[in-house]
Every structure is written in structure tokens, then in C-alpha cells.
N, C-alpha and C positions, 0 to 999 in steps of 0.2 A: 503493500499500499504506500501511498505517498502521504507526507505530513498532512495532519488533520487541521480541519478548519474550525473557525470560531462557532460557538454554539450559544443558544439562548435559555434564558430561564425556562423552566417548565410552567405549564399553564397554571394559574393561580386559583382556578375555581375548583371547589370539592363537589363531587357528585354524590348522588344517592348510593348507599351501600347495597348494590343488587348483584346478585349472581345470575350468569346466563344459566338458564334452565336446561338448556341442551347439554351443559357440562356437569350437570349435577352429580352424576356417578363418577366422573373423573375426578372432581372437586374432592369427594367424600374419600376415594381412594388415596389420593394425594396427601389429605390431612392424616389418614390412618398411618401413612407411611412415615410422615413427620413426626407424629406422636404428640401427646397432650403439651410436653415441653417445648416443642417447636410452635405449636399454636399459641402458648402463653408467651413466648418470645416475640412471635409475630404481633400480637396485641400490644406487647410493651414497644415494639418499633414504632406502630402506628401512633401510640400515645406519646412517645417521645418527640415524634414528628410533628405533633399537633400544636400550632400556636393558639394563643388566646383568642377565643372566638367571640365575636359581637354577639349581643343579646338576640340581635333579630335573624342571625345565621348561626345556629348551633352546631351545624356539622361538623365534625372533625376532618382535618385536612391530612392526606398522606404525601410524604415527601417522593416525589416522582422523578424519573430520570429527565435530563434535559431534551429539549426537542431542538434538532440542529436544522437550520436553514441550509441545507446543501443537497446537491444532487448526486451524492456518491452513488456507488454502484447498485445499492438497492433503494435509493431515494430518500427524501428527507426523513431523518430522525431514525430510519431503520438499521442503520450502521452503528447506531450509538451503543445499542445494547441488545444481546439476544433475548435476555429475559422478558422484555416488554413487546417482543415481535408477535404479531398476530398471525401465527403459523407455525408449523412443524419445523424446527430449524436447529441444526448442529454445527457448532464451530469445533474443529480438530485443531489444538494449538500445536506450536513448535515442540514444546516438551512432551505433549502426548504422543506425537509422531516420533519423537527420539526414544521414548520409553516402550513403544509398541514393538520394536524390533523390526518394523517393516523394511523391505528392501525395495518396495515399489508402491505406487499409488493405490493399487488394487488392495493390497494388504491393509492399509489403512483404512480405506472406505469400507471394508468388510464389518468394522466396528461401528458404523453408524446405523442407527434404527432405521428400517426400511428400505436399506440399500444392500444389493448384492453384486459382488465382483465375481466375473466367470471369465473362463477361457474357452468357452464353448463356439469357436470359430476357426476358420481355416489359418489364422495366425497363429494357433496352437500356443498361445500365451506369449507371444513374441513381445519385444521391447517396443514395437513400433506402434501398438494398437491400444486403445482403452475400452474395457468392456465392463460398463457399469448399468445395472438395471434397478430401478427405483419402483416399488410398490407393485411388483408383478409385470412391469413392462419389459420388453426383450432387452437383455444385456448385449447382445452382439454387436459391438461398435458404438454403443451408447448412443443410439439414434434418436431418442425420445426425451433427452434432458439438454437444456441449454447449458453448455459448458464454457466457463470463461477462464482466462488468465489475466489477473488484474482488471477484470471487468471488460476485457475483450473477447470477442467470440474466438474459440480455439479451433473450430472446424474449419478445414480448407475452404469450404463453401457453406455458410450456415444454412442457406436456403437450397441450393442445388444438391449438395452432398453433406449432410450434417454428420454422416457416420464418421466415427474416429478410427477408421482403420489406419490412419496416420494421425498420432496425437503428440504433437511436439512440446511435450511438458515433462520434466524430470523432477522426481522427489527431492533431490539434493538441493534444488533452488527454491523450494516451497517453505514459506513460514507457516502458513495455516491453510485450512481447507474449510469453506463455509458451504454447507449443504442445506439449502432451502427446499423442503419437500413441497411445500405449497405456500401460497401467499406473495409470491413475486412475479406474477405473470404479464402484470401491466408494463412493468418496466422493462423486461427482457423476454424475447421470443427471437425465432420461432422455436418449435419443438420444446416447449415448457411444460407438457403434461407431466413429465418425469422430474419436475422441478428444476432448480438452478444450482449448478456446482461452480463455485468460484475459487480457484487457486490463487493465492496470494504469495507473490515473491517476496524475499527477504527485503525490508526496508532500508532506506538510506539512513545511516546514524544521524541523529539530531545533533550531537555534541561536537566540539571541536577535537582535533587530533584524528589520527587513523585508527579505525577499529575493523577487525576481521577475524577470521579464523579458516583453517584448512584441515580437511578430514580425508582419511581413507579408510575403506572398510573392504575386509576379505570375506566372501561368501563360499564356504566349503561344503559342497554338497556330498554327503557320505556314499551317495551312488551317483556318478556323473563327474562334472568336472569343477572348476572354481571360476569365479569372476571377481573382479576388483572394481569398486566404486570410487570415485574422486570428487571432493567438493572444494570449493574455494570461494571466499568472499571477503571484499574489502571494500570500505566505504569512508567517506568523511564529509563533512559541511565545512566549507572555507568561510574565513572571516568576511568575504563579499557576499556570503549567503547562498553560494551555489552548492548544491549537494550532489555527490557523485558515489556511484557503487559499481562494482564489478562483481557479476556472478558467473561462476562457472561449475557445471556438473556433468560427470563423465562416467562411462562404464566400459569395460572391455573384459573379455573371457568367455568362458562356455558355461552354460546352465546344466540342468541335471539329465538332459538327454544328450545322446551322441549328435553331433552336427547341430547344436544349438547355440552357436556363437554370436553374441551381440557386441556392437560397437556404437557407443552414443557419445555425442557432444553437444553440450547446450550452454550457449553462451549468452549473456545479456550485459548491456550497460544501462543503468538508470540515472536519472538526473532531476533535479528540481532546483528552481530559482525564484526566489520572492522578489518579483519585480517592484512592490510596493507593499507596506503591511497588510493590504487588503487583496493583493492580486499575486497569483503564483502561476508559473509556466513549468510544466513537468513532462516527463516522456521516459521511453525506453527503446533501445535498438537491440534487436535480437538476431541470434543465428542457431539454427538446430540441423543436426543430421544424425541418421541412424541407418544402420544395416543390421538385419536380423535374420538368422537362418532359422526355419520352421520346420521341425522334423514331420508333422502331420500324424493322422490317426493310424492305430494298428487294430487288425482284426483281434478276435478273441484268442485266437491260437497264437498270433505274434506276442499279444500283451502277456499271456501266461507264460511264453518262453522266455521274454526279456521285455518288461515294460518301457526300458529306457532306450531301446534301439530306435534306429532311424532308417525307414524304408524310403525316404525322398531326400537322398543327399543333395539333390540340385535345387531345392525349394528355397527362395528367401524373399524377403520385403525389403526395401529401402527408400528413403525419402530425406528431403531438406527443405528448410524454410529460411527466408530472410523476411524481416518484418521489422515495423516501428510503429509506435503509437505516441501521440502527442496530447497533451491537454493544457487548457488555460481556465482558471477559475478566479472569479472576481466577486468577492463579497462587497456588493455595492453600499449596503448599510445593514444595520441590524436585523432588518426585515425583507432583504433582498440578496439574491445571488443568482448569478450567471456562470455557467460553465459549458465548455464545448470540447469535445474529444475527437480525434480523428485516427484511424488506423489504416495500415497497408500491409498486406502479406503476399509474398510470392512463393508458391508451395509446389513442390514436384513430389510424387510418390509413385512407385511401381511395384508390382509383385510378379514373380516368376514361380509358377507353379506346374508340376507334373501332370500332363492328362494324356494317358496312353502312351504313344510313342513320341509326344510332342511336349516341349516347355512352351506354355503359354504366358507371353509377356504382355503386362498390361501397365504401360506408363501412362501417367495422368499429370496435367500441368494446371495450374490454377493462379489467379490474381484476384485478390479481393481487397476492395476500398470501402471504407465506412466513415461516416461523419454524423455527428450526434450533438446538437446544441439543446440546452434545457435551461429553464428559467424557473427559480422558486421565489415565491412571494408569501410573505406572512401577514395575515389580516386577521382583526378581530370583529366578531359580531355578537354583541350581547355578552353572554356567557361561554360562548364558544371561541377557540383559537384555530385558525386554518393555515396550514401550510399547502399552498397550491402551487403543484409543479406542472408545467407543460413542456413537453419535449418532442423532437422529431428525429428520426434517423433514416438515413439513406444507406444502402448497401448496394455496391455494384460488383457483381462476380463475372469473370470471364474465365473459359477454361476448354479443355478438350480431354477427352479420354480416348486411348487408343489400343488396339489389340492385335497382336501377331504371334504366329506359331513359329518355332525353331525345331526341327526335328533333331531328337536328342542323339540320333545315331550318325546321320550324316551332315548335320549342321545347316541344312536347307532352311531358308527364310521364306515364309510364306508372305502373302500380301498382308497390308496394314489396313485395319478398318478404323476410321477416326470420326469422331462426332465432336462438333463445336457447340459449346454450351454458352449460354448468356441469361443472367437475371438481373433486374433491376427492382429493387423492393424498397417501398417507402412506408414507414410507420410513423403514426402520429398518436401520442398519448396524453393523458391528463389525469391526475389523481389529485385528491384533497385529503390530506390527513386532518382530521377534525378532533380537537382535543376539548372535551367538555367534562370537567372535574377528572374523575379516574377512569373515564371512558376514552378510547382511541378508535375513531370509525374512519376508515379510508376506502370511499368508492372510488373507482377508476375506470377508464375505458381506453383500449388500445385499438387502433384501426391499421389494418394491414392491406397494402395494395402491391401485389406482387405480379411481374410480368416477365415470363420465362419462354425461353425457345432453345430448341436442340435441332441441329441439323446434320445429317451425314454428309462428309466431304464427298463431292462428285454427285450428290442428289440435289434435285431442285425442291424437294418437298421437306418443308420445315415442320416439326412438331411445337405447337405453341399453347401456353395456358396464361390466362389471366385471371388472378383470384383477389377478391375483395372480402375482407372479414372483419367485422367489429367483434371485439373480445372484451366484455364487461367483466368486472370483478368487485367484490366487496371484502374487507377485512375489518373485524370487529375485535377488541381485546378490552378487558377490563382489569385494571391494576388493584387488586384487592388491597395489597400493602406493598411495602418496598420488595418484598420477595416473591409474591404470589400473582401470578397472571393467570386468567382464563380467557381463551379466545375461541373464534369461529371465523371461517372465510368460506367464500365461494369464488370460483375462477372458471374462465372459459379458456382453453389452450387449443392449440392447433400446430399441425404440421403440414407445410406446402408440397405440392406435388413436385418431386424430385426429378433430376436430370435423366436418370435411366428410366423413369416411370412414364415420360413423356411420349416414348414410342408407341404406348398403347393408348394414346388419346385419339379419339375418334368422334364423329357426331353422334354414334350410338353408344359410346363409352367415354362420356365427359367425366374426367376425373376431378374430385373436389378435394380440398384440404382436408386433412384428418382433423376432427374436431372431438374434444373432450371436455366434460363438465366435471370439477372436482369440488366436493363438500368435505369440509373437515371440521373437527371440533376437539379442543383440548385444553391442558392446563399445564402450568410450568411453576416450579418452586425453585428459587436461586438464592442461597445465602452463603456465608462463610464455610458452613459444613456440609450442607445438603445441596445437590444439584439434581433435579428429578423433572421427568416430563412424562405425560400420557396424553396419547392423540388418537382418535378413531378417524378414518377417512373412507369416502366412497368415490371411486371414479368411474364414469360412464363413458366409455370410448365407443362412439357410434359408428364410425364409418373409416376405420382402418384401410389403408390401402394395402392389399395383400396380392401376391403373385397367385394367378389361377393355375392349379395343378394340371400337368399333362399337356398344356399347351406350348408348342414351339412355332416362332420365337416366343420369348417369356412376354406374358401378358398380365396386365394389373388392373385391377378393379377396385372400386369402394364397396367391398363386401364384408369387411371383417368388422365385427363388435365384440367387445369385452367388456365385462363389469370386474371392477377391482375394489374390494372392501378389506379393511383390516385394522388392527390395533398395534401402535408401536408405544414402548415404554421403557425407560432409561433411568437409572439412579446412580449417584456418585456421592460416596459419604468419606468425609475426612474426620478422624476422631480427633477429640480434644488434644491441644499440644500439651496440656497439663496432666492429662490422664495416663492410666498404665499402658494404653495403646496408642500413645503419642507416636506420630510418624507414620502411622498406617492409614492407606487409603484403600478403599474397596469401591467396585463399580460393577455394573451389570446392565444388560439390556435385552429385550425380547421382542420380536416381532412376529406376529401373525398375519399372513396376507392370503387371501382367497381370491384368485385370479381366474375368471371362467370366461370360457367362449360363449358367445351368444348368437352365432350365426352358424348356418350350413349343418352338415351332417354331423359335425363334432360338437354341436351346442351342449352345453351343460359340462364338459370336460374341462380340465386345467389347461391353463397357456403353457406351452412347452418352455424348458429351461428356467424354471423358477420353483424355489422351494417355498413351501407353506410357512415353515418355522424356521427362524434363525435366532441366534442367541450369542452373547459374549458375556463372560465373567472373569474378573480379574482382581488383582490386589497388588499395591505398591507399598514398599516400606522403606522409609529413609532412615539411616542411622549414621550419624556423623557425615562423613564424606561418602558414604556408600548409599546406593539405591537399588533395591531389588524389586523385580517385576515377575509376576507369574499371570498368565492369562489363557483363556481357551475360547475358541469359536466354534459354533456349529452350524450347520445347515441340514435340513431334511431332504429327502430324496425329491427327485425331479423326474419329469418325463421329458423325452427327446423328440415327441413328434405331437401333432394336433390331435390324433387318434388315442393318445395316452397308451400306447403299447407297453406291455409289461416284459414280454418275452423278449429276450436280446438277439438280434440278428448275427449271424456268424461272422460278418465284416465289421461288427462293433459300431456301426452307424446309427442303430435304434435299439430302443429298449429302455427300461427304467434305470435311472442312475441312482446308486445307493447314496443316503446321506452320509455324513462323516463329522467327526470332531478332531481337532488337532490342539495341541498344548504348545505353549512358548514360554521359555523363562529367559531372564536376562539379569546381569548384575552391572553396575556402572560405578566407577570410581572418580571423583571429582578431585583433582589434583589442588591441594590448598595454595592459597596465594597467587593462583594463575586464573585469570578469567576464561571462562568457556574452554576449559583444558579439562579433558577427561579421556578416560579408556574404558570401553565396554565390551562385554563377552556375552554372547547368548546363544541359545540353541532354539530354532523353530522346528515344529513338528517333532517334538521330544520324542515321543514313542513311536516314531517312524510310521505312522499311519499311512497305509497304501490306499490312495482313492483315486478316482478319474473323473472326467467328464467326456463329452462327445463332440465331434465337429458337427457344423450345420450346413456344410456345403460338400462340394466335390472332394475335398481333403478328408475323407471320411474315416471314421473309427474312434477308438478310445484314446484319450490324452491323459497320461498319468500326470498326477499333481506332484508338487516337489516333496522329496524325500527330508529325512532329518538333515537339518542344515545347521551348521557351526558357523559363527561369525565372529570377527574381531574387528573392532572398530577404535580407532584413535584419533581425537581431535585437539588441535592446538590453536588457542585463541590470543589475541593481542589487542 
């Protein structure tokens, strides 16, 4: 993130002490988890925050978080605090990432309620892709979540190809991960039915002098190879007010399967300069490249003989990206702020995969430009305070996707098929965060206009699609006291018609954007000891675009409908520093999701590649310079097809996927007197649980998960 801007006092008016009826059950459960002592403490907090009341206004007033007039990535006031946010939201901090023992982003996100990270794709868990499913939505290449890096879209083409088969982001450069599962659809889209995931890179140091650190981590797979991860960070803010930071994260070596070598380089330079006390210019220049070999799926017989073998030694993915983003913010007055951001990315990615006697090469090129101005104004009307934000975003995408075959034996190269793609997308949005006493009500509307075309080189017939869609939403929260929030929200989300789907567009088969309606209700408790949340959700996905089985060439129709409902809960408890268990922190989360197909012959069955139940349980203990961690994650079984086939096929491409649980342990020693200098040793998959998933494309078969992995990490700070 960049340096924070000025904030305003909280709304001064106290509201009636009402609870939302729809969250009564969640509230009672949370109160029971907090216990009588916590309830008494909450009442004490309210009493302590209550000023002397005038005779005509006897209501007590709760001390509330400040409301910022700023258009930061989730809009006015929302970046200020998670605890008052009107929606299910989890922020994973830098210390939590370090203590998790995670070697990649997917490992971290498995610990977030409602989120599942999988490798059920032809990339076979390669370093080039990101596979995240939220609330029962498909995880293959994360196609139905808006994924951001420092608030900028991560996909090579957010409208034309939102799938993250190429995800230019590295865990080593990340300070925090903010997962908004609902409540942010007005500000960011498209593809936001699966929420918004924002990766925040390490910030520019605010103080004078040079600050930084360097780290190296060795991952030793007890079956397989080893790889090494490197991270470096250095930054400063000069006396002139110019802030600079250099970030690098890299990886080289082999993972647990034969022929699974990865080479990654992720470099960025961040800067920020205060033009005046109220104006700031900031930005980032970045470069990313990766090559990842992908062993592919195994048949049942091959897996039983050696689950770590590689029957596809020639398969690999690669890609690179050059990009920059720039921003300017002007806090015009205590009640006005203007911000404008722009970004440009030039991306290339290709896959080379075996198909019979040929190697199929699919190189793709993309350039994406975006610009987004927004203005926030604070006004008062009687007892209400309004933060009204109006914004506009334009995204221009240009690219081409190509395909050609090379005979693996003779080297003969076949003809190249090329499609040129173009998208111009305009989005206008307005929302009003209304504060009235302890209530926060935010109605909003986003309108999308998308003009997309696709044309095969050498053909005179273009495929075109023009879509217009209004997307209303409303978020409501009630701040019961300084620790306790109850909330409800409704949003409309959509996904536009994508490049490859346009070939199916005909007068008799007009494709419309995928539209989903999300309903959510929940509650959250946050104080110095307890952090707890409980939410219930329902998603009605009416018109998913799905490929029609058995038709050649591939044909897509608006035929898919699914219903997703579930419950997400999490609790984190830190014991009293003066008690017998001083230094101990325990945490747990559990998610139940029922994602059901509603259309066609398989109506009533589960969606594939999604577990109904997931959980994480862990403990952390601090003793002097030592920190010890133990954690376990679990997911229940999954189906691999729409028909929910239980019996496994001989080639390993279909059949029920067993659930599994893995355990991780870690110890970290912080070197005294040396800032951010430590040594960590850990074991992931402590009991060497053998588990697998399956591919969902022509790279068919079982994919074995990581075996027991020992890692050693050293970091030196300055």
C-alpha cells in the first residue's frame, strides 16, 4: 500500500440500540463464544466511551472508527478497519503469512474461510497459475473472483480473459492479502461473484534512513527435489519527501515430481512523493517472468507404481509481464478528495502441451490499459453523514491468441491459427456511505458497458458482443459497540462474455454476461483478545456460460445455473499476557458450502471440484525469542464431473476425490538486537499424507499433492 491519507472524525450522532433481526442467531452464537466476561467488558467499553448526555438526548454514544474521505481500493472508510466492514472479509497479515510456513499464495489462502485453493488443472500446480475457488465457484484459474495487486487488476485481460492461467504475483513480495468475499461489487469488477482478492506489496518505509531485509528459503521435498526461494526488500524516504522501495522475489529448482522445475523472477520499484501536504503522486514499475514444467496427470496404475513420475517431459508453461501503475491523490479539503489511477500491462504467456504425436503450442499476447478517476465528497443532512463517491473506469484490452502444432518426432511445424481480440469497457459507479448513529448503510450502483470483438486472421467474419448491465448493491452494518458489528448485504455480480466464447455468438445463440445475486448476513467481534466472525451466504448464479458437451467446434451457451449457500466461521483467541498461558494464541475456522447444479440432467448434484467442508485449526506460542506453530488444514471429498461419478476411471481423469488432512509445524528464532533477523525451520505435511486431485482438461489423470516437506529459512534485516 501507499502512505495513508488524512481521516475525519466519526459521525457524532448516536443511534437506537437495535440489532438486525436477520442476524439474531449469529449474534447469540458469537455472544456465547465471547462469554459473560466479554459481554461485561463490552458493556464497560460502551460506558467508558459515553460522554455526558444532554437531558433531551439520553442515549449513550459508542466510540466508532473514523470515516475516511478517500477512494482507496475498497472506497471511502472501508480500508480503515475490517471490524466495521459490512461483509465477510479476512485480512491475512505479514506475520500470519510468515508463521504459516506457506511456500506459495495458495497455501496461505487455504486458511481463509470460504476459500479453497486447488491444482485441478492442466498446469498441475505449476508456479505460473493461481487456482482459487470461493464459496463453491470453480477454482480452475480463479475465473470468478476479481484479483488485484495493489488495487490493480492482475489478469492479463480482466474482461476478455480473466482466468489466471498466468498470475504474475509472488508471495515473497506480499505484505498482506485482503479477501472480501462479499460487499465490494460496486467498486470492483468484473468477475466479482467470487469476491475480491487484493494482494498488497510491501510498503515504502516512512522513516528516514534505509530499511530492508533479505531472505533465503530452501524447500526439501522428502520425495522429489529441492527448490530455493529468494526475497529482497530495501526502501527509504528521502528528506525531500520522495519515498522509494525495491522488491525482488525469485525461485529456482525442482518440486516434488520429476520434471517439475520452476524459475521465477518478480521485480518491482515503488515510489511516492508528497507534492504538497494534501497532494501525493505514487506508483510502481514491475517486471515478472516465469517458466514452469508441468508433469501432468497419471493413470491409476501409473500413480500406484510411482505417484511422482512424469510421463509428459516436454510440457511446460512460460510467461512474462512488463507493467506500471501511477496514481495522484488530492485531499482538497476536510470534506473532499479526488484520486486518479492509471495502469498499463504488456503480457505474454504460452503453453506447450503434449497431444498425441504433437506438441501443441499456444502463445498469447495482451496489452491492457486502464484509467480510473474518482471523487469523494462528505456532506451532512440532519442526523446523517454521507460520504458520496462517484467514479469511472475505462479498460482497453488488445491481444491475440495463437495455436500451432509441432510433431514431437519429426519437428515439422503445422500452420498457425490466430485470433485477434479487442475489448473496450466503461464502468460508472456511485455509492453513498451513510452514517447515522451506529448504523452504516451504503447503497451503490455500478453500470458496465462492454464492447468486445474477436476475429480470426484471414477471415472476414468478426464475432462481436455488446453488453450493458446495471449492478445494484446495498451494504448495512450496525456497530453494537467498539468490538461488535453485525451486517447484511446484497449485491449483483456479473462476468462478461470472454474472448474464446465469442466464437459461439450467433443470432440464435446470443450470449449474455453471467449474472449472480448474493445475499449475506453475519457478525464480527474484534478486541485485543478475541477475533471472531460468523456469516451465512446464498448465491444464485442464474446464467453461467458453459461449454455444450459433445459439440465440435467448442460451443458455449447460457445454460448453467447453480445455487451456493453455506456458513463460514472463524475464531482467534490470545491468552492474557499475565496468565498461566501467556504467549499462547489459538485459532480455528470452519466452512460448510453446498453448491448445487440447477440446470440440465445433473440438476440437484454438487458442482465439481469443490469440497463441502473445510477447516483449519492451529496454535502459536511465543517464548522469549522463540515462536512455535502447529496447524492442520482439512478438506472433504470432491467430485470431478457434473454427474458426480464415484467410480474412478482407469485413466484417473474421473471419479470421487478423497478428502484429506495435513499437519504443519514450525519453529522460529528471532536474533536479539537485530531488527527483522530470524531463522525458521519447519515441516509441512508432517505425517506425509498421500493425497491427490485430478486435471480438468486433456492433461488427464491424478495429480499427487506435496509430500512431507522440510524447509529452512534465514532472514537478515537492517
